[in-house]
N, C-alpha and C positions, 0 to 999 in steps of 0.2 A: 505492499500500498503505500502510496506517495508522500512523503511529510512534507506539508507545505507551513507548520509552526514553525515558529521561531525558536531558538532555543538559547536564553540571554543568557552573557555571562558576565557578572557585574565586576569579580574581581581577578587581578592578577594569577594568583593563586588558583584561584578554581578556573583558571586557562591551561598553566602546567599541569593540573589534575585530571583534565577532558584531553590535554594531550598526551597523557601519561609520562610528563615529563617532573627532575628532579625539582623542586617548590624552589621558588626562588629566592636571593641572597636578599632582597630587599623587597618589602611588601606594595612600594606602588610603580618598582620601575623590574625591569626584565629585557636581557639579551638571548635571544635564544640561536643559539646556530642550528639550521633547517638540519643539517643532515643527522641531529638527533632526534629529528620527529618519525615517529614510527609509523606505518602503514595505516591508510585512510580504508574504515572499513565502510561498506556499503553501506550498513545497517543504523549510522550513528547518524546526528542531527544533520542536517546540510546546510538550514538558514542558522546565523548565529549572530546575534545581536549583543556588539562588545560595549562594554563602559569605558573605555579608554583609549587612548591616541595610537597607533600601528602605523611605523614605519618600515621598510622592508626593502631590504637589496637581495634578488634573487637571479642566478646565473645558473647556468646547464640543464636547465628544466625537460627532464628527460623519462617519460615512463614507458610503460607497454599495460598496453589497456586504453582506459578513456577516462578523461578527467576534463571537468568544467569547472574553470574558476570562475566566479564574478562577484562584484558589488556592485554597487549604483544601479544596477540592473543591465550591466555591459557584462560583454563575454569577452575573455580575453586571452591568448597565448602565450605563456612565457615566453623571453627574449631573452640572451644573455646581457648582464648590468643592467636590470632595470629595477627601479624604486617606485616604490606606489604609497600612498601613505592615503590612512584613513582617521577621521575624527571617532568622538564614539557618538553610540549608538545608529551609525549605519551598517545595512545588513549585508554581511560576507556569509559567501555559499560553496560549497565545495560541490560535485555531484559526480558519482562515480559506477561505473556498471557494474562491478563486480571488485574485489580487494585487488588493489597490486599494491605496488613498491613505488614509491617517489625518490628517484636522485635526481637531487639538487644540492646546490651550496650557496652561501650567503647566510644571511642573517636578519631576524626580526626583531625592535626596539617596542619594546610595549610603553606606554607611561600611564597612567594613572592621572585623571585631572586634580588630584589632591596632592600631588607631587609638584605641581605648579600652584597649589594655592599662597597666595600670599606673595608671589614676585610678579614682575615687569613681563613676563613670558604669559603668566594666566591670561594676560590679555590678548597680546601680541601675538599669541600661536593662532589666535582663531581668526586675525585680518591674511594669513599664509591660506590664499584661495585653493591650492593643490588639495590638500583635504576633503575639497569637495568636487577633486575629478573624479571622473569616472575610470575605470582600472585600465581600459583601454587607451586611456590618457598619461601612463605611466610617462614616470621619467627615463629617457634612455641616455646612459652616458657613454660617453669614451674612457678609454681604457686609463687617459690623464685624470677624467673626472673621477670616476671609482676608484682611485687610489687615494685621491685625496678625503675622499665619505669614508673610507675603510681607516684611516689613519684616525677621523675623529672617534669611528667608532671602537678603534681600538682604544684611544684614551679614557672614553665613557667605562670601556670595560675593566681597567686598570683602577677605575676609583669604584665600580660595582663591587670586585674582587676583595679590595681594602676594607679594613677595617673601619665601618660605619662612626663617624664623626661629627662635629660639628659643621665642618664645611664642606661634608660630600654632596648636601644636595646644590650647595652652590657651585663647585665646580662641577657637577653633570650638567646643570641647566648650563652653565656657562658653553659648553661644549654643544649642548643639545642647540642654543642658541647659533651658535656657527654653523652647526650641518643643517638647520633652516635657512638660513642666508644663502651656505652656498647651493642648496635646492634651488630656491628662490632666483640667484644666476645665471644655473644650468637649463631653468626652464625658461626665462629670456634667450637663451643661447638656441633652445631646443625651435622657441617660435621661428629665429630666424631661419634655424639650418632647412627645420620644414617646411621651405617656402611652396613646393608643389603640391602639396597636402593641404595646407592650411590655405591655399587661396582656391584650392577643389573645393573646401566648406564654403569659401566665399563666394563661391559660383554657385554652388547649390542654395545656397543662403538666397540670390537676387533671383531664380528660376523659382524656386518655393513662394517667395513672396508677390512675384511676377499672377502666377497663375493662382492663388488665395485671393488677390486683389481682382480677378479675372472671374474669379466662379461667385456665385452665390453664397457661399458662406462668409461671405464679407457684410451683407445686408441680413444674413440671418444668424450668426454668431457673433457678431460684433470683431474688432480689431484682434488679429492674430498674438496669443500671450506670448512672454519669454520661454515659459516651457513648451508648447506647442512647437516652437522655432526649432528647442533642443532636441526634442524627441523624434522632431522628423527628420534632423539633422543626423540623429544619432550621436550626441557628443551632451556633454552635462552644460548645465547650465552656466557656471562660473566659467570652465574652461571656453564655452565660446563668446564671454561677454570679456575675457580677457584678448582672445585670439585675435575679436575684433576692435577691441582698444587698441592693438600692437599691431595690425594692418591698414585701421582707417581711423583712429583717433575717436570712435563712434562706439556706444555702446548697442545693444542689439537691440534695446526702446528703441532708439535715436533711428537706426536702421529701420523700424516698424513704421515711422512715425514721417520719415522721408520718402518713403513707398506710399505712405497715405497722403503728405502734399500734394506729391506727383501726378497722384490719380486727380485729386481734389483741382490742384492747378487747370486739368487736361480737361475734367467736367466745366467748369467753370469759362473757361476760354472755348471750348465747342460747341456745347451743348446751352441751350434755354432751360434747363431746370432752375427749381429756388432753391437757395441754401439749405432750407431745411429739406426738399428735395434730395440731396445731396448728400446731407449728413445725414440721410436715413439710409442711403444708397452707401453709406462709407462707414455703416454699421453704428454710429451714433443714436442713443433714443434723447439726445437734447441737443438741437441745432445752436445751442450759446455754449457747449463745450466744444463742438467741432469749431465754432467762431471763435473762440480762445484761442484751440489748437494751431487752428492756420494762422492768426495773426502773429503768435509768441515765434511762428517759423519764418513768417515773409512779412512782417513788419506791417502788413495793412490787412483791412480784415477781406474776405471772400467776396463783398459787392464793392469793396476797392482796386481789388485785383481782376474783376469783370468787370469794371470800369475801363481800364486801365488800355484793354483791348478794342476800346469802340472810339 
């Protein structure tokens, strides 16, 4: 019978027990060598809801059998040197057809939010949007970048396996901040180096918006939401927003509004429809809302814009 329920794991100790690992050295933080992770059984819970941050670097994912790993509703096949990030309460799932052995290398860093309590990183970590990316938007590292990240993890390990004292938390958090800063830098690099795939997303966005604005969906359902756009492009909301900002300087919502204004200008200049009728066809319940948005973008009212063509 297919298991559709979530198995919630509240503590790092509970996660170690679930994965049949020795207890963590610290109750609020752990570094797991993925080579020590035992078999994944076909009858174990598939959908996990974790109450802590997960940062992972995995390599050489190879298996005999069928494995499907996903979070954020996205599927992903591991490649060498990939980093992934999960924030608390994201769904993490593994599906297998039968019991298999996983052969891989790398590490998984688990950090409970309580470990960051009363530190500057507690708020700053929420600003790193890559924690909300889907798994297929993982960070692909070069060999040099991977060495930098692994060196930081080695420093964290040294503190983790040392005797805990009053400075342990501060030192580990300092290394963690450095790791996240490098991840941010490397993601910026990835947006630049993966130009072809990124521009393909931009082209798909243009086609998606054009088709939507030329269909009955606009008047029946209103403006497309950012969530609708991200789902149809198969990217997460935060990744799409950052990608568009990087490529165009505009947010997803601004792209939607630009397409709306383009459509509105066409109707105002080529038809005799009233502003109320145009607003309705563009998915607005109230023409005042349409006029306000139009004026904020074009710096003149819809009627003034129409008059400029006479």
